[in-house]
N, C-alpha and C positions, 0 to 999 in steps of 0.2 A: 321605521328604522330607528326612531327616537330611543327606543328601549335599549338598542344595540349599544349606544353611546358609553352608558356607565359600565357595561360590562367590558368593553374594549379597554377602558381605564384600568379596571381592577385587573384583567388578564395582563396588560402591560406592566403594572406596578409588581405583580407577582413574578413576571418574568424577569424584571430587572433585580429583583431580590434574589434570583436563583444566580446571576451572572455579575462579576466572576465570584466565586466562592473563596473566602478569605480566612484565615486563622491568625488569630491574635496571639503572639508570644512575646511576654513582657511589654515592652513600649514599642516595638515595631511589628510592622504587619507584614506577613509573609503571604504572596499569592500562590495558590497551589493548583489553580487551573483557570482555563479562559473562559469556561461557562458554555452556554448554549445559545444559538441564534434561531429565531424564528422562520420556519420554512413556509408553513402555511397556516391560515387562519379560516376556520369555517363555523357557521352556526349550525347547531344539531337542532333536531326536530322538537326537542323539549324547550328550547330557548336558550340553552348553554352555548358555549364557545369551546371549540376543540382546536387546540393549537399543536402542530407538529413541529418539534425541536430537533435540532442536530447539534451535536457536540462542536465547538469551534475548533479545538486542537486536542488531541488524546494525551492523557498522561496516565501513568501507572503508579501514582504516589499511594493511593490507598487501594491499589487493585485496577482492573481495566475499567474503563467508563463505560456507561451505556451509550452507543452511539446515537440511537434515536429515542426520544420520548414524546409521548403524547399526553398533553396537559388538558384535563376537562375542567372548565369554570362554569 
């Protein structure tokens, strides 16, 4: 279980970088989405992590959101 800890930290860091997505215009920042939330996290047979993500709130600013994502680290 000790080898899982650094992977969880990396996964959470990546997850936080995905949410919320922001675009900078001049000197003020405009949020264009609410991001994703982690639904489940499991370890794959090869030692990686698989996180299932669900969109927090749908927007159609750049087209329809992907409602469910699977992130492999």
